[in-house]
C-alpha positions in Angstrom: 0.0 0.0 0.0 1.2 3.5 -0.9 -0.4 6.7 0.5 0.6 10.2 -0.5 -1.8 12.1 1.8 -2.1 11.7 5.6 -2.4 13.9 8.7 -1.1 13.7 12.2 -1.9 15.9 15.3 0.8 18.2 14.1 -2.2 19.7 12.2 -5.7 18.4 12.5 -5.2 14.7 12.7 -5.9 12.7 15.8 -2.7 10.6 16.0 0.9 11.2 16.9 3.1 10.7 13.8 4.5 7.6 15.6 1.0 6.0 16.0 0.0 7.0 12.5 3.1 5.3 11.1 2.4 2.2 13.2 -1.2 1.9 12.2 -0.2 2.2 8.5 2.5 -0.4 9.1 -0.1 -2.8 10.5 -2.2 -2.2 7.4 0.6 -3.4 5.1 1.9 0.0 3.9 5.2 0.1 2.2 5.4 3.8 1.5 3.8 6.7 3.4 3.9 10.5 3.2 2.8 12.5 6.3 1.5 15.7 4.8 0.2 17.9 7.6 -1.7 21.1 6.9 0.5 24.2 6.6 0.0 27.9 5.9 1.8 31.1 6.0 2.4 31.0 9.8 3.2 27.3 10.6 4.9 25.9 7.5 8.5 25.7 8.6 7.7 24.6 12.1 5.5 21.7 11.1 7.7 20.5 8.2 10.9 20.6 10.4 9.2 18.4 13.0 8.1 15.9 10.3 11.6 15.8 8.9 13.0 14.9 12.3 10.4 12.2 12.9 10.8 10.6 9.5 14.6 10.6 9.9 14.3 8.8 13.3 12.2 6.0 11.8 14.4 5.5 8.7 15.7 1.9 8.9 13.5 1.2 12.0 10.1 0.9 10.5 9.1 -1.4 7.7 7.4 1.6 6.1 9.4 4.1 4.1 8.0 7.3 5.4 8.5 10.8 3.9 8.0 14.2 5.4 5.5 16.3 3.5 3.1 19.2 3.7 -0.4 20.1 2.4 -0.6 23.8 1.8 -4.1 24.6 2.9 -6.5 27.5 2.3 -3.7 29.9 1.4 -4.6 32.8 -0.8 -3.7 32.0 -4.4 -1.2 34.9 -4.6 0.7 33.5 -1.6 0.7 29.9 -2.7 4.1 30.0 -4.5 5.7 31.5 -1.3 4.4 28.7 1.0 5.1 25.9 -1.4 8.7 27.1 -1.7 9.0 27.4 2.1 7.7 23.9 2.5 10.3 22.5 0.1 13.1 24.6 1.7 12.2 23.2 5.1 12.6 19.7 3.9 9.2 18.5 2.6 9.7 15.7 0.1 6.1 15.6 -0.9 4.1 18.8 -1.3 0.3 18.8 -1.8 -2.0 21.6 -2.6 -5.4 21.7 -0.9 -7.5 21.8 -4.0 -11.0 23.3 -4.7 -13.0 20.6 -3.0 -16.8 21.2 -3.2 -17.3 20.8 0.5 -15.0 23.7 1.7 -14.9 27.4 0.7 -11.5 27.1 -1.1 -10.8 30.3 -3.0 -11.4 30.3 -6.7 -8.2 30.0 -8.7 -6.5 27.8 -6.0 -6.2 24.8 -8.4 -4.5 26.8 -11.1 -2.2 28.5 -8.6 -1.0 25.2 -7.1 -0.4 23.8 -10.6 1.7 26.8 -11.5 3.6 26.5 -8.2 4.6 22.9 -9.2 3.2 20.9 -6.3 3.6 17.2 -6.4 -0.1 16.5 -5.9 -3.3 18.6 -6.2 -5.4 17.0 -3.5 -9.2 16.6 -4.0 -9.4 19.1 -6.9 -13.2 19.1 -6.9 -14.8 20.1 -10.2 -11.5 20.8 -11.8 -11.7 22.4 -15.2 -10.4 20.7 -18.3 -8.0 23.6 -18.8 -6.5 23.2 -15.3 -6.3 19.4 -15.7 -4.4 19.9 -19.0 -2.0 22.3 -17.2 -1.5 19.7 -14.5 -0.6 17.1 -17.2 1.9 19.5 -18.8 3.5 20.4 -15.4 3.6 16.8 -14.1 1.2 17.5 -11.2 -0.8 14.5 -10.0 -4.5 14.8 -9.4 -5.8 13.0 -6.4 -8.5 10.4 -6.1 -9.5 10.9 -2.5 -10.8 8.4 0.1 -12.1 11.1 2.4 -15.8 11.7 2.8 -17.0 14.8 1.1 -13.8 15.3 -0.9 -14.5 11.9 -2.7 -17.8 13.2 -4.1 -16.0 14.5 -7.2 -13.7 11.5 -7.7 -15.5 10.4 -10.9 -15.2 13.8 -12.4 -11.5 14.1 -11.5 -10.8 10.6 -13.0 -12.7 11.3 -16.2 -11.1 14.8 -16.8 -7.6 13.5 -16.0 -7.9 10.6 -18.4 -9.3 12.9 -21.1 -6.3 15.2 -21.0 -3.6 12.7 -20.0 -3.1 14.0 -16.4 -1.5 11.6 -13.9 -3.7 10.3 -11.0 -2.7 9.3 -7.5 -4.5 7.9 -4.4 -4.7 9.7 -1.1 -6.5 8.5 2.0 -6.5 12.0 3.5 -6.5 10.1 6.7 -7.0 12.0 10.0 -8.2 9.4 12.5 -7.8 5.7 13.4 -9.7 3.7 10.7 -8.9 6.2 8.0 -6.0 4.3 6.5 -7.1 1.6 4.1 -5.5 -1.6 3.0 -4.5 -1.8 -0.7 -7.7 -3.7 -1.4 -9.7 -0.9 0.3 -7.9 1.8 -1.7 -8.5 -0.1 -4.9 -12.3 -0.1 -4.2 -12.2 3.7 -4.0 -10.4 3.9 -7.3 -12.8 1.5 -9.0 -15.6 3.6 -7.6 -14.2 6.5 -9.6 -14.6 4.5 -12.7 -11.0 3.4 -13.2 -10.0 0.0 -14.6 -7.7 -2.5 -13.0 -4.9 -1.7 -15.4 -5.1 2.1 -14.6 -5.2 1.4 -10.9 -2.1 -0.8 -11.1 -0.4 2.0 -13.0 -1.4 4.6 -10.4 0.3 2.6 -7.6 3.3 1.8 -9.7 3.8 5.4 -10.6 3.5 6.4 -6.9 6.1 3.9 -5.9 8.4 5.1 -8.6 8.0 8.7 -7.5 8.7 8.0 -3.8 11.5 5.6 -4.5 13.1 8.3 -6.6 13.2 10.6 -3.6 15.7 8.3 -2.0 
């Protein structure tokens, strides 16, 4: 199992990063990114802590765990600044909190994250074909989400991504015990978005190649 989107109590998750990692280990995870919410005020502090935690578990846990960040509800004009700060602080996986239909995300956020070059545009909602095509050109992955609410537009995201050749990825967006699926559970979410077995296999293979390439 490979998950590019999880949260600990360093933001709004319920678990210490240590327990999050252990629960994912018990679910058969091999690769995990901890991507706590960050904004203008807390980015460097949160990412620095995750870098330290992931370094401590390197070679100890069976899961290869990466420090990350989900830049969240930042004004579109400030997005490049916070994305750059997250990377400078050591985030290996940077997500943009996309225009989900269940939160008041500012219009233009999807496009701003794509221009900023995030690794993943999380739950991009009713993403436009134009923005999806830009994501394809820039190598930004569009997320199929397992989180309630955010997952309501999974079918739209999958269809638009496939139409323009944008890459897809899976994210649990887990916040609490029970939010971290097995591989079989994740595949059900992806099938529910209308994706075939071959496409699903490709999604996980690409995610593994991406994280393996980070070292």
